[in-house]
RODRENLUM-49953 format. One line per 8 residues: number of its first residue (from 1); their letters; for each residue x, y, z of N, C-alpha, C. Coordinates in steps of 0.001 Angstrom, whole numbers, plus 500000, padded with zeros to 6 digits. Atoms other than C-alpha are relative to their C-alpha. Layout:
NUM = a = X,Y,Z,X,Y,Z,X,Y,Z | ...
This chain:
1 = rkisfgfl = 501547,500532,499314,833988,358678,169698,499448,500354,501545 | 500741,499059,498872,833913,359820,172985,499678,501530,500020 | 500777,498603,500020,833226,363544,172277,498739,499398,499780 | 501290,500164,500546,830406,361788,170176,499048,499198,500693 | 499951,501199,498587,829789,359487,173162,498987,501274,500996 | 500524,498863,499105,829724,363044,175378,499020,500994,499643 | 501453,499677,499942,827279,364841,173462,498705,499381,499413 | 500872,500287,500260,825139,362601,172666,499217,499921,501768
9 = ivlsvaew = 499994,500137,498465,824824,362387,176918,499424,501259,500032 | 499968,498822,499404,824641,366098,176847,498698,500395,499179 | 501093,499781,500456,821839,366048,174425,498873,499356,500300 | 501133,500768,499254,819963,363408,176300,499632,500082,500563 | 499873,499135,499199,820212,364916,179240,499362,501479,499900 | 500837,499277,500553,818576,368158,177499,498743,499762,499742 | 501008,500515,500072,815977,366796,175835,499137,499658,501071 | 501449,500329,499071,814400,364986,178727,500197,501269,500729
17 = glvsvldv = 500607,498770,498975,814974,368156,181132,499086,500936,499478 | 500687,499111,501102,813522,370291,178065,498316,499113,500150 | 501170,500059,500027,810293,368112,177953,499537,499516,501677 | 500557,500717,498373,810263,367104,181842,499749,501591,500427 | 500823,498559,499544,809771,371170,182425,498706,500361,499297 | 501243,500049,500489,807482,370938,179923,498631,499843,500214 | 501263,500635,498965,805065,368613,181455,499676,500723,500721 | 500469,499042,498474,805299,370427,184523,499235,501384,499864
25 = alydtafl = 500854,498442,500478,803839,373692,182659,499055,499268,499247 | 501237,500557,500543,801332,371660,181143,500127,500259,498642 | 500117,500087,501547,802552,371862,177412,500065,498667,499756 | 500201,501171,500939,801714,369222,175045,501471,499445,499616 | 498681,500492,500493,805128,367492,174628,500006,498906,499228 | 500173,500790,501394,803740,364814,172306,500635,500761,498217 | 500165,499252,501105,803971,367354,169504,501340,500214,499363 | 498725,499603,500402,807807,368558,169880,500211,498808,500100
33 = tgwtlaav = 499053,501233,500158,808824,364827,170713,499976,499715,498763 | 500720,501123,501389,806833,363356,167647,500740,501239,499230 | 499293,499155,501071,808275,366245,165208,501453,499576,500176 | 498667,499683,499638,811592,366293,166723,500606,498464,499599 | 499328,501139,499925,811911,362382,166400,499730,499943,498583 | 500101,499690,501470,810586,362631,162601,501274,500113,499186 | 499114,499075,500606,813005,364998,161659,501314,498891,499911 | 498838,500218,500254,816167,363202,162737,499793,498136,499572
41 = mvlltafn = 500374,501835,501018,814435,359433,161156,500316,500378,498855 | 499934,499263,500908,814174,361493,158013,501709,500145,499607 | 498684,499330,500630,817991,362547,158170,500967,498369,499943 | 499219,501445,500063,819056,358892,159202,500008,499525,499119 | 500220,500391,501104,817461,357685,156654,500907,500586,498471 | 499481,499370,501158,819389,360178,154649,501302,499629,499695 | 499107,500637,500514,822153,358066,155090,500519,498524,499311 | 499804,500834,500799,821356,355431,152914,499781,500756,498644
49 = gkkkipfm = 500004,499177,500773,821040,358204,150441,501186,500099,499451 | 498625,499478,499800,824452,359334,150983,500955,498795,499173 | 499379,501546,500426,825605,355229,150246,500248,500363,498806 | 500164,500195,501888,824085,355768,146823,500844,501147,499146 | 499969,498763,501093,825367,358927,145977,501124,500374,500808 | 498022,499913,499049,829647,358554,147574,500240,501700,499259 | 498990,498534,500507,830594,362070,145720,498863,501119,500580 | 500953,498999,499109,827471,364133,147764,500973,500907,500912
57 = pigtgaqw = 498843,499266,499407,829647,367004,149169,499544,500424,500827 | 500392,499486,498517,827959,367030,152835,500507,499008,500732 | 499176,501501,499435,830557,364706,154702,500703,499180,499326 | 499458,501355,499892,832428,361910,154822,499144,498719,499693 | 500630,501770,499741,831228,358019,154672,499949,499893,501310 | 499758,500370,498845,832748,358149,157842,499331,500240,500823 | 500676,499178,498768,831412,360910,159649,498248,499764,499638 | 501561,500548,499992,827769,359784,158281,499584,498919,500750
65 = lqfhiyag = 500491,501069,499505,827896,356538,159727,499911,500538,501769 | 500114,499720,498562,828890,358135,162983,498726,500532,500474 | 501226,499388,499723,826075,360342,162929,499146,499243,500213 | 500918,500794,500041,823842,357645,161899,499688,498825,501396 | 500062,501091,498772,824982,355467,164745,499337,500719,501459 | 500447,499241,498768,824372,358324,167580,498784,500582,499933 | 501134,499938,499840,821439,359798,166265,499017,498846,500032 | 501208,500934,500140,819607,356290,166040,500135,499354,501667
73 = lftcllfg = 499916,500426,498283,820595,355824,169681,499535,501309,500459 | 500939,498630,499277,819116,359354,170470,498555,499985,499357 | 501268,500231,500013,815919,358315,168739,499524,499028,501101 | 500867,500570,498879,815417,355529,171510,499569,500407,500839 | 500162,498628,498616,815396,358592,173605,498420,500494,499664 | 501222,499343,500181,813170,360334,171888,498707,498785,499905 | 501014,500655,500295,810541,357488,170976,499663,499961,501522 | 500441,500197,498610,810274,356822,174821,499752,501141,500606
81 = lhvdwrvp = 500544,498884,499452,809491,360298,175616,498783,500446,499368 | 500844,499831,500446,807294,360612,173182,498596,498877,499845 | 500860,500964,499335,805117,357382,174154,499970,500181,501631 | 499750,499923,498848,805792,358736,177746,500489,499076,500663 | 499037,500766,499671,807724,355607,178264,498571,498843,500243 | 500665,501326,499548,804240,353152,178254,499765,499211,498553 | 500178,500821,501210,803328,350618,176067,498409,500743,499328 | 501698,499316,500451,800529,352140,173557,499303,498892,499841
89 = ignfeali = 501341,501029,499808,796881,350911,173358,500022,499630,499089 | 500647,499523,501333,795874,351843,169785,500859,498697,499223 | 499255,500832,500876,796686,348936,167551,500653,500504,499385 | 499073,499065,500803,798166,351108,165030,501107,500656,500750 | 498752,499495,498810,800605,352903,167759,500728,498249,500605 | 498901,501846,499625,801604,348590,168809,500668,499875,499117 | 499131,500276,501115,802611,348574,165304,500807,500033,499643 | 499287,499447,500021,804403,351213,165343,501678,499501,500640
97 = tivfvivs = 498966,500164,498820,806118,350521,168305,500761,498495,499594 | 499393,501452,500398,806871,346736,167114,501122,500470,499186 | 499230,499681,501282,808494,348137,163970,501356,500593,500137 | 498836,499242,499483,810665,350683,166001,501072,499247,500248 | 498516,501196,498742,812334,348101,168279,500292,499342,498688 | 499248,501194,500760,812881,345640,164999,501150,501368,499368 | 498519,498989,500407,814720,349064,163703,500853,500321,500445 | 498978,499904,499077,816388,349944,166591,500524,498413,500000
105 = asgviglv = 499231,501526,500092,817457,346335,166887,500941,499417,499432 | 499637,500223,500746,818261,345593,163899,501677,500984,499644 | 499065,498768,500305,820625,348935,163737,501258,499729,501124 | 498982,501126,498839,821964,347534,167260,501076,499201,499840 | 499283,500916,500618,823123,344130,166137,500721,500416,498351 | 499298,499411,500465,824133,345635,163095,501465,501000,499670 | 498319,499287,499025,826789,347731,164814,501270,499224,500811 | 498612,500845,499115,828036,345098,166926,500762,498852,499090
113 = lsrtippr = 499210,500980,501123,828774,342934,163689,500609,500650,498892 | 498509,499468,500445,830618,345667,162187,500690,499753,500050 | 498458,499861,498939,832953,345832,164810,500485,498894,500145 | 499524,500855,499693,833296,342321,165082,500026,498983,498858 | 499590,500817,500996,833300,340288,161867,500787,500896,499169 | 498419,499532,501174,835922,342349,159724,501256,499443,500784 | 498069,500959,499692,839069,341257,161830,499574,498864,500179 | 500111,501774,499519,837388,337655,162696,500354,500120,498350
121 = lttkgeti = 500108,500747,501578,837222,337475,158447,502052,499819,499828 | 498662,500706,500098,841257,337661,158635,500598,499274,500784 | 499430,500837,499092,842201,335439,161217,500347,498956,499239 | 499347,500831,500405,842197,332596,159238,500292,500125,498270 | 499333,500597,501668,843662,333249,155979,499403,501661,499280 | 500234,498498,500676,843157,336668,153623,498563,500176,499575 | 501121,500121,500171,839611,337809,153139,499716,499995,498105 | 500420,500179,501042,837932,337199,149986,498989,500514,499709
129 = lfdripil = 500822,499282,500812,836000,339126,147904,498290,499582,499758 | 501390,500786,499694,831975,338017,148664,499424,499339,498569 | 500571,500391,501406,830816,337699,144855,500727,499198,499142 | 499152,501200,500915,834018,335636,143903,499950,498810,500722 | 499751,501519,498870,833519,332876,146463,499053,498915,499159 | 500838,501251,501112,830944,330894,144246,500933,499815,499196 | 499300,500440,501307,833635,331407,141210,501087,498852,500765 | 498830,500841,499940,836464,330016,143420,499553,498984,500558
137 = iadlrkec = 500944,501391,499567,834014,326966,144708,499909,499392,498903 | 499949,500889,501277,833457,325805,141575,501314,499760,499334 | 498431,500686,500503,837202,325900,140559,500769,499016,501027 | 499353,501033,499728,837976,324008,143046,498939,498506,500086 | 500367,501277,500609,835356,321513,142399,500233,499346,498834 | 499314,501172,501241,836840,320855,138999,501253,499606,499917 | 498822,500989,499798,839986,320180,140310,499781,499122,500674 | 500072,501627,499484,838892,317592,142576,499311,499369,499411
145 = ealvlesv = 500687,501692,500604,836701,315602,139838,501280,500058,499163 | 498890,500450,500793,839838,316184,137756,501066,499080,500798 | 499045,501401,498806,842115,314371,140780,499098,498578,499480 | 501063,501826,499801,839065,311546,141068,500357,499685,498711 | 499561,500679,501505,839796,311150,137161,501605,499567,499573 | 498950,500443,499932,843349,310899,137283,500515,499310,500600 | 499973,500484,498781,843384,309029,140300,499624,498126,499186 | 500373,501131,500809,841256,306018,138480,500642,499549,498879
153 = eetdsrtv = 499293,500250,501423,843296,306164,135425,501843,500028,500466 | 498743,500390,499413,846893,305967,137299,499778,498705,500949 | 500062,501022,499057,845796,303793,139992,499330,498386,499505 | 500670,500740,500347,843078,301583,138072,498872,499655,501136 | 501127,500090,498409,840932,301627,141602,498907,500781,500031 | 501049,498322,499474,838048,303941,142742,499843,500075,501089 | 499938,499297,498403,838974,304185,146250,499859,501150,500596 | 500172,498840,500045,839125,307561,145888,499235,500502,499270
161 = adfyvkrl = 501110,499464,500635,836783,308129,143330,498656,499333,500588 | 501154,500549,498995,833985,306262,145644,499437,500790,501309 | 500049,499420,498809,834758,308302,148452,500033,501307,499884 | 500442,498560,499939,834631,311718,146877,499031,500055,499285 | 501347,499765,500351,831176,311224,145321,499261,499595,501019 | 500447,500181,498464,830040,309390,148880,500314,501259,501284 | 499449,499171,498526,831679,311826,151053,499843,501484,499582 | 499187,498937,499976,833403,314902,149373,498970,501034,499027
169 = spffqetn = 500658,499200,501250,830969,315679,146091,498852,500976,500569 | 501295,498744,499513,827982,317752,148300,501228,500628,500652 | 499631,498512,499031,830325,319506,150416,500628,501032,498797 | 498926,498682,500268,832303,321300,147390,498559,500403,498863 | 501327,499695,501041,828538,321839,145669,499356,501153,500282 | 500638,498511,499784,827587,325001,147417,500567,500088,501397 | 499966,500033,498588,828601,326247,150839,499402,499670,501201 | 500351,500885,499090,828460,324383,154089,500072,500789,500965
177 = halshill = 499314,500293,498659,828472,324288,157870,500004,501997,500179 | 500032,498638,500368,827529,327935,157934,500103,500549,501691 | 500053,499932,498797,826551,327615,161671,501119,499774,500733 | 498662,500022,499589,829659,326277,162537,501299,500997,500356 | 498639,498841,499938,832111,328792,161041,499652,501611,500634 | 500180,498444,499067,829829,332141,162979,500640,499218,501141 | 499370,500212,498375,830684,330020,166334,501277,500063,499873 | 498805,500120,499953,834218,329702,165327,500537,498262,500484
185 = sdrplram = 499838,501145,499045,833929,325930,165799,500420,498776,498176 | 499220,500076,500853,836027,324118,163042,499832,497739,500011 | 500519,501736,499742,834294,319940,164018,499948,499772,498494 | 500007,500544,501804,833010,319851,159977,501467,499800,499609 | 498956,500178,500747,836173,320313,158901,500847,499120,500006 | 499045,500644,499856,838250,317869,161308,499876,498864,499707 | 500834,501732,500341,835509,314895,160762,500446,499950,498509 | 499560,500303,501032,836314,315040,157405,501519,500074,499385
193 = ideihale = 498303,500367,499946,840218,315068,157055,500750,499122,500794 | 499915,501686,499270,839663,312249,159892,499362,498945,499102 | 499977,500918,501436,838084,310371,157151,500765,500117,499091 | 499251,500597,501034,840353,311089,154590,501462,499139,500862 | 498162,500372,499051,843780,310321,157475,499086,497774,499907 | 500734,501722,499479,841259,307106,157922,500245,498902,498751 | 500098,501064,501281,840839,305938,154131,501348,499914,499910 | 498523,500046,500936,844868,306549,153911,500398,498946,500340
201 = rfatdree = 499389,501367,499559,845530,303439,155872,500061,499221,499249 | 500249,501782,500840,844306,300821,153383,500146,500729,498640 | 499656,499327,501419,845207,303250,150485,501410,500017,499518 | 499523,500129,500694,848017,302607,148039,501075,501149,500252 | 499706,499053,499751,851043,305048,148421,499368,501526,498885 | 500690,498983,501198,849671,306748,144839,498635,500519,500224 | 501521,499786,499122,846154,306773,146518,500115,500978,501198 | 499853,499017,498906,847209,308604,149136,500443,501197,499985
209 = efleelae = 499482,498584,500275,849138,311363,147727,498735,500321,499554 | 501112,499261,500831,845926,311658,145197,498891,500566,502041 | 500622,499511,498879,843956,311838,149384,500312,501259,500459 | 499194,498735,499430,846168,314204,150273,499946,501407,499525 | 500163,498863,500962,845416,316839,147327,498769,500054,500520 | 501277,499768,499521,842011,316508,148356,499618,499994,501736 | 500026,499691,498551,842299,317002,152165,500799,501364,499539 | 500105,498878,500408,843913,320125,150790,499543,501556,499519
217 = rvrqkshl = 500722,499446,500900,841459,321351,148770,498898,499739,501020 | 500898,499650,499168,838790,320641,151667,499963,500955,501002 | 499328,498886,499140,840497,322847,153468,500348,501316,499358 | 500564,498776,501049,840149,325734,151013,499270,500009,499761 | 501627,499769,500177,836524,325136,150263,499695,500202,501406 | 500557,500206,498630,836211,324951,154196,500390,501803,500529 | 499114,498527,499941,838444,328493,154287,498846,501123,499079 | 501270,499084,500918,835695,330204,151587,498764,499691,500598
225 = dyqyslqa = 500978,500088,499890,832886,328634,153099,499582,501057,501508 | 499550,499088,498928,834209,330544,156369,499956,501598,499684 | 500188,498296,500645,834440,333957,154158,498468,500423,499899 | 501055,500094,500699,831154,333350,152777,498859,500262,500926 | 500800,500452,498915,829428,332447,156298,499863,501525,500546 | 500175,499004,499721,830455,335365,157719,500071,501677,499259 | 500108,498863,501101,830397,338139,154949,498664,499628,499871 | 501926,499823,500083,826704,337024,154282,498909,500347,501702
233 = vlkgwlfv = 500166,499199,498710,826082,337897,157901,499700,501258,500127 | 499371,498656,499840,827751,341203,157893,498288,500630,498768 | 501011,499488,500795,825163,341679,154355,498843,499869,500222 | 502159,500548,499307,821651,339921,155831,499347,501116,500565 | 500636,499171,498684,821286,342372,159063,499039,501271,498810 | 500680,498395,500628,820641,345230,156212,498567,499860,499051 | 501522,500441,500799,817891,343165,154323,498970,499965,501762 | 501033,499801,498960,815830,343454,157956,499959,501630,500356
241 = hipatfal = 499933,498796,499946,816997,346782,158644,499168,501520,499031 | 500951,498895,501056,816081,348973,155358,499033,499933,500186 | 501028,499902,500086,813287,347400,154912,498742,500620,500754 | 500647,499576,499086,811741,348043,158160,499862,501639,500576 | 500078,498396,499558,813044,351879,158583,499264,500626,498478 | 501144,499774,500649,811063,352277,155311,498504,499416,500173 | 502313,500471,498904,807214,350766,157217,500385,501003,500639 | 500149,499370,498755,808476,352599,159909,499535,501712,499433
249 = llmvvvhv = 500046,498733,500494,808542,355882,157808,498750,500392,499340 | 500913,499629,500424,805734,355377,155960,498676,499842,501097 | 501521,500436,498532,803327,354430,159448,500940,501694,500368 | 499882,498618,499782,804632,357924,160506,499615,500625,499547 | 500320,499313,500990,803957,359700,157606,497807,499589,500242 | 501548,500464,500056,799912,357446,158019,499446,501190,501238 | 499805,499344,498252,800725,358686,162332,499356,501361,499610 | 500085,498410,499953,801146,362411,161544,498869,500678,499567
257 = idvhafdg = 500741,499586,500594,798599,362812,159225,498520,499338,501081 | 500716,500408,499488,796197,361146,161023,499785,500300,501837 | 500279,499103,498657,797026,362930,164838,499981,501404,499582 | 500897,498787,500106,796621,366249,163006,498671,499987,499679 | 501890,500287,500555,793205,365457,161494,499169,500072,500812 | 501052,499748,498534,791881,364947,164791,499760,500828,500697 | 500166,499001,498935,793427,367694,166382,499706,501327,499061 | 500537,498633,501066,792205,370099,163525,500489,500577,499103
265 = gl = 499331,499218,501101,795143,371134,161730,499975,499458,498847 | 499759,500220,500919,794050,369379,158882,498589,500122,498805
């Protein structure tokens, strides 16, 4: 990473110096920076193709990812040089700028998320495959319902059943408390466990055993919610970054045609 970052700095300084010299020589640098930016963007988009064709014999996925990161940072400099560090005046150019900012910002956010979330997934237990989480939640719900029915049959009381229906049943229907999990807050979990412990004071010994079993499944469900919330964020930023990238490429094509048409090149 140090070598890659150093190369990025050297390349950025060289590009900025070249553009400055050409500006002094009254050379129109917009075409140079524009075509360079377009070429780098096409290479960046190729990273998505590499992920879909993993057997493509051009570098490893890790190498492409590193290239994608540093080339993406380089495009920010190229874009600034291309617009001469000014806010575009035209509506279409302003729209391109907005989309470019969205692509760049989502890329940086995605980089931060990809560096911070994976280690957090292992802080509260084993990492669980994202697609399996809904299945595991359904299994826990069935176990809880079986426990509730068993408690009614054995104790001839609806204390545990009524509490489950009113307080816990909605919790086991779907994932919950996403924001709390993202912020590493366990307040919702503590609140539910405290409610169960409060009910145990008025329960029989057997009812208390059923409540403890429910409490354990509440903890398991909370862990599944934690895994789901963080993995959803890790996957979700791509739903912004990738569509915005292809929208930007389409706008760039229109921009190139427009510029060359008015320049007399078409």
